[in-house]
KEDRENZA-382660 format. One record per residue (C-alpha): residue in three letters; y negated, x negated, z negated. Coordinates in pm, whole numbers, padded with zeros to 5 digits, always signed. Layout:
% residues N
AlaYXZ/...
***
This chain:
% residues 375
Gln+00988-02153+01382/Glu+00900-01922+01667/Ala+00761-01649+01395/Ala+00560-01946+01215/Asp+00399-02053+01536/Lys+00321-01685+01606/Gly+00153-01664+01282/Lys-00054-01967+01336/Ala-00161-01831+01689/His-00282-01522+01522/Val-00500-01738+01279/Glu-00630-01904+01588/Glu-00732-01580+01762/Leu-00917-01468+01450/Leu-01112-01800+01421/Lys-01193-01769+01793/Lys-01376-01446+01732/Arg-01584-01588+01465/Leu-01660-01886+01689/Ser-01767-01684+01974/Arg-01988-01464+01735/Gly-02153-01791+01610/Gln-02002-01742+01256/Met-01880-02091+01259/Thr-01908-02418+01430/Gln-01652-02588+01656/Glu-01620-02851+01394/Lys-01533-02596+01132/Phe-01306-02399+01374/Asp-01108-02735+01416/Ala-01110-02826+01059/Thr-00986-02479+00954/Leu-00723-02443+01212/Ala-00599-02783+01112/Leu-00534-02655+00761/Val-00245-02444+00887/Thr+00078-02577+00926/Ala+00355-02377+01089/Thr+00684-02500+00986/Thr+01035-02427+00829/Asp+01049-02740+00636/Tyr+01028-02665+00255/Asp+00930-03023+00194/His+00572-02938+00300/Ile+00510-02738-00027/Lys+00625-03026-00262/Gly+00384-03051-00547/Ser+00198-02714-00463/Asp+00017-02527-00765/Leu+00090-02201-00599/Val+00322-02056-00332/Ile+00318-01711-00197/Glu+00605-01568-00009/Ala+00536-01311+00240/Val+00869-01227+00418/Phe+01050-00907+00511/Glu+01094-00635+00234/Asn+01452-00749+00190/Arg+01564-00856-00155/Glu+01833-01094-00057/Ile+01584-01288+00198/Lys+01315-01304-00060/Ala+01570-01445-00323/Asp+01666-01705-00062/Val+01295-01805-00018/Thr+01228-01805-00395/Lys+01509-02065-00467/Arg+01426-02298-00180/Ala+01059-02301-00261/Glu+01089-02333-00635/Ala+01320-02636-00580/Gln+01001-02818-00446/Leu+00756-02714-00725/Val+00656-02906-01047/Glu+00656-02734-01385/Gly+00372-02482-01432/Ala+00346-02404-01048/Ile+00305-02046-00986/Phe+00521-01858-00750/Gly+00375-01523-00606/Ser+00545-01251-00395/Asn+00359-01049-00150/Thr+00599-00767-00157/Ser+00421-00424-00114/Thr+00713-00230-00292/Leu+01013-00402-00454/Pro+00978-00434-00826/Ile+00857-00777-00947/Thr+01082-00799-01241/Gly+01387-00742-01003/Leu+01251-01017-00739/Ala+01204-01245-01058/Glu+01565-01257-01123/Ala+01621-01494-00838/Ser+01373-01747-01022/Val+01465-02006-01254/Arg+01131-01957-01447/Pro+01027-01582-01444/Glu+00736-01661-01662/Asp+00580-01827-01360/Phe+00671-01554-01113/Ile+00419-01295-01025/Gly+00335-01023-00755/Ile+00018-01111-00537/His-00001-00814-00299/Phe-00237-00855-00009/Phe-00357-00562+00236/Ser-00342-00543+00609/Pro-00544-00676+00788/Val-00579-00955+00533/Asp-00892-01104+00694/Lys-01062-00785+00647/Met-00924-00617+00313/Met-01097-00733+00016/Leu-00843-00615-00252/Val-00550-00821-00393/Glu-00323-00649-00633/Ile-00158-00875-00899/Ile+00161-00727-01042/Leu+00295-00828-01377/Gly+00695-00855-01409/Glu+00843-00801-01764/Lys+00842-01183-01814/Thr+00540-01292-01602/Gly+00331-01520-01855/Pro-00051-01532-01935/Ala-00087-01874-01738/Ala+00045-01704-01423/Ile-00187-01408-01474/Ala-00472-01638-01519/Lys-00410-01869-01226/Ala-00334-01584-00978/Ile-00689-01413-01085/Asp-00842-01743-01052/Tyr-00705-01800-00707/Val-00797-01454-00577/Leu-01148-01517-00679/Lys-01158-01853-00503/Ile-01071-01691-00193/Lys-01352-01450-00247/Lys-01132-01126-00285/Thr-01126-00864-00557/Pro-00822-00858-00782/Ile-00683-00574-00989/Val-00407-00628-01236/Val-00112-00359-01245/Asn+00215-00331-01437/Asp+00548-00341-01236/Ser+00706-00035-01065/Arg+00851+00046-00739/Gly+00565+00059-00506/Phe+00324-00086-00794/Tyr+00020+00118-00785/Thr-00150+00091-00435/Ser+00163+00109-00189/Arg+00305+00396-00421/Cys+00003+00599-00422/Phe-00105+00525-00050/Ser+00241+00621+00084/Thr+00193+00973-00038/Phe-00087+01004+00199/Leu+00160+00929+00491/Met+00433+01124+00348/Glu+00225+01440+00310/Gly+00119+01391+00681/Met+00491+01366+00761/Ala+00579+01689+00554/Met+00323+01877+00773/Leu+00462+01734+01089/Glu+00813+01878+00966/Glu+00657+02201+00893/Gly+00530+02229+01255/Tyr+00159+02139+01240/Ala+00021+01977+01541/Pro-00008+01590+01507/Ala-00362+01601+01625/Leu-00459+01868+01379/Ile-00291+01661+01098/Asp-00471+01362+01178/Asn-00813+01529+01218/Val-00784+01695+00894/Gly-00685+01369+00749/Arg-01009+01220+00881/Met-01203+01509+00752/Thr-01103+01427+00390/Gly-01283+01098+00423/Met-00990+00887+00485/Pro-01018+00599+00737/Arg-00770+00748+00969/Gly-00525+01044+00976/Pro-00192+00987+00796/Leu-00009+00944+01142/Glu-00253+00693+01265/Met-00230+00490+00937/His+00143+00517+00962/Asp+00127+00364+01298/Asp-00103+00096+01164/Val+00109+00013+00853/Ala+00410-00005+01101/Leu+00700+00243+01118/Asp+00965-00042+01107/Leu+00826-00148+00789/Ser+00863+00199+00634/Tyr+01219+00201+00779/Lys+01296-00122+00608/Ile+01146-00017+00278/Ala+01356+00310+00297/Lys+01677+00118+00361/Gln+01612-00123+00064/Thr+01510+00132-00168/Ala+01820+00347-00076/Ile+02043+00046-00146/Asp+01864-00025-00490/Leu+01883+00325-00611/Gly+02207+00436-00484/Asp+02292+00806-00546/Ala+01940+00856-00717/Tyr+01761+00792-00387/Val+01607+01081-00227/Pro+01463+01038+00147/Ser+01091+01088+00178/Glu+00942+01348+00408/Gly+01009+01257+00772/Ala+01246+00992+00706/Asp+01465+01106+00994/Ile+01184+01133+01241/Val+01060+00775+01158/Ala+01428+00659+01166/Lys+01478+00783+01521/Met+01154+00647+01635/Val+01229+00308+01527/Glu+01576+00312+01642/Gly+01414+00409+01974/Gly+01193+00100+01964/Arg+00885+00266+01855/Tyr+00743+00032+01569/Gly+00377+00154+01557/Arg+00066-00015+01657/Lys+00193-00364+01660/Asn+00417-00298+01965/Gly+00194-00033+02123/Lys+00442+00253+02060/Gly+00433+00478+01760/Phe+00316+00835+01702/Tyr+00058+00728+01955/Asp+00084+00519+02284/Tyr-00148+00231+02278/Ala-00124+00090+02640/Ala-00423+00266+02744/Lys-00757+00330+02579/Pro-00806+00552+02425/Lys-00472+00593+02259/Thr-00280+00909+02314/Leu-00023+01101+02144/Trp+00327+01018+02217/Ala+00474+01300+02445/Gly+00818+01269+02291/Leu+00699+01342+01961/Ser+00718+01715+02035/Glu+01097+01687+02081/Leu+01146+01527+01717/Ala+00894+01752+01562/Pro+00821+02088+01750/Val+00482+02228+01712/Lys+00455+02583+01548/Phe+00099+02578+01427/Asp-00165+02460+01676/Asp-00455+02679+01592/Ser-00660+02616+01294/Thr-00883+02845+01056/Pro-01146+02701+00797/Glu-00907+02834+00540/Leu-00611+02636+00688/Val-00815+02316+00721/Asp-00924+02354+00354/Glu-00566+02396+00243/Leu-00449+02083+00450/Lys-00748+01876+00314/Thr-00657+01979-00047/Arg-00288+01871+00008/Leu-00368+01549+00132/Leu-00608+01465-00149/Tyr-00417+01619-00436/Arg-00093+01446-00335/Gln-00260+01106-00364/Ala-00444+01183-00688/Val-00136+01337-00855/Glu+00068+01011-00793/Val-00233+00812-00942/Ala-00218+01028-01250/Arg+00157+00948-01269/Cys+00101+00595-01233/Trp-00139+00616-01529/Ala+00109+00832-01740/Glu+00378+00562-01677/Gly+00149+00291-01790/Val+00136+00130-01426/Ile-00244+00100-01429/Asp-00471+00176-01748/Asp-00835+00112-01641/Pro-01012+00398-01464/Arg-01243+00140-01288/Glu-00957-00068-01153/Ala-00761+00273-01060/Asp-01076+00403-00839/Leu-01164+00031-00696/Gly-00811-00032-00591/Ala-00772+00307-00424/Ile-01110+00260-00226/Leu-01062-00089-00137/Gly-00692-00091-00122/Trp-00611+00212+00093/Gly-00927+00370+00186/Phe-00916+00669-00051/Ala-01214+00899+00032/Pro-01505+00678-00077/Trp-01724+00988-00119/Ser-01511+01097-00423/Gly-01563+00762-00596/Gly-01189+00724-00624/Pro-00892+00949-00725/Ile-00968+00924-01093/Thr-01334+01015-01062/Leu-01207+01296-00813/Ile-00983+01444-01114/Asp-01269+01394-01368/Gln-01552+01549-01145/Thr-01318+01839-01039/Gly-01241+01898-01416/Leu-00909+01857-01561/Lys-00846+02218-01602/Ala-00945+02313-01265/Phe-00738+02011-01105/Val-00419+02117-01302/Glu-00444+02473-01178/Thr-00471+02391-00813/Ala-00187+02137-00837/Asp+00026+02405-01030/Arg-00056+02613-00718/Leu+00046+02362-00468/Thr+00365+02291-00679/Ala+00463+02660-00663/Thr+00404+02675-00288/Tyr+00514+02328-00168/Gly+00732+02168-00430/Asp+00751+01932-00709/Arg+00572+01645-00539/Phe+00231+01812-00675/Lys+00361+01853-01010/Val+00120+01685-01258/Pro+00234+01475-01566/Asp+00193+01618-01907/Leu-00085+01394-01982/Leu-00307+01592-01749/Arg-00230+01920-01936/Glu-00317+01746-02267/Met-00627+01618-02145/Ala-00737+01966-01995/Ala-00651+02148-02307/Lys-00883+01926-02498/Gly-01144+01921-02223/Glu-01122+01546-02182/Thr-01180+01312-01894/Phe-01014+00984-01794/Tyr-01360+00795-01806/Gly-01439+00966-02137/Arg-01101+00901-02298/Phe-00998+00574-02141/Ala-01314+00380-02075/Pro-01274+00024-02182/Glu-01518+00017-02448/Lys-01358+00321-02611/Lys-00994+00157-02592/Ala-01156-00156-02762/Ala-01299+00050-03034/
***
C-alpha cells in the first residue's frame, strides 16, 4: 500500500506542474487525480477490459500478480505486462488464457515518452493485438509491434549503449570522456548518465533474473561487477541521488568513489580517439538492431527506426539505426563492424544477413519496404 500511495503521489506532482503552467484547470486536476485509486485490493479491477501489470522484473512476482488479476477478469479481457526484458511467452505460462496475454512496454518517464512497444508471445491472439494497439492510440502514444525475445527490440538494443559505455569504463577511459562522447553521437545523454536514469538497481535485478533463466548459458554483461558493487553499496542511480553521479547538489558531479572501482588509464583525448569511441557506441547499437532483424524480432524498417528514436533516443540526426546502416552503405558498414570485431570482440559481429545484402548491394528500405513485402 505504501508503494501504491507513492505512485499516486507522483501522479499528483505531475498534475500540479500542469496546473501551475496553466495547462489544466483546477476542476480538471481534481477530476483526473480522482481517477487514480491506490490500493492492494484486486476486487477493484473486476470487470476491467484491460489490466497492465508493472511490478519488478521478477518472474515469480509477475506470475502471482497475473493469477490474482486474471481471477477478476471477464472472458475477452486483455492482460498486459509492462516488462522491459522478460520474454512474454514465458510470462504467459502463468496465465490461464495466453491468447489474451500480451506485452505492453512503456518507457520512462511515461508522461513524456511517446512510444509504447507491443510484444507478441507465441500464443497471443489477434484480438489482444488489436485491443492493445487501440488502447495505445487512445492514450495518444505511438505503438510499434515486435515479436518476442529476451529484451524484445528496444530494451535489448538500448542496453548495448549502456554496456559499451561500461566496457569503456572497464578499459580505463575517464567517465567524463565516455559521457561527453556519448552526447557527441547525438544520444540525449552519455551511457553512464543514462544508466543512472534507468536505475542501476533495475539493471542489477534484470541481471539476476537473466542468470536464473539462462543458467550455464548466462554470460555477464560488461561492467556487471561494477554495477553490483555500486547497488550493494546503496547506489541505485538518479532515483536515490547516488549512482555514477552524485545528485545532491546541482549541477551533478561524478561520484569520487568510482575511480576505485574503475581506475582511469585514459584521460586525454584526440580527434581520432573520439571518433573511435563514437563509432563504437553507434555501431554497437546498430549491429544489435541488425541481429534483431535477422532473428525476426522486428521486420519493418520504419518501426525499427521510429522505435529507436522515440524509444531510447537513438541519434535522431541519423534517421534511426536502419537508416544509418543504409546510408553508410552495407558494404562499408560490414567492413567497419568487422574491424571492430577483430579489435574489441564478437559483440560487433554482424549477422550473415548483412553480408548477403552487402554482396548484393541491397539496403533495408530497398529490400524490406512494406510495399515490396506485400508485392
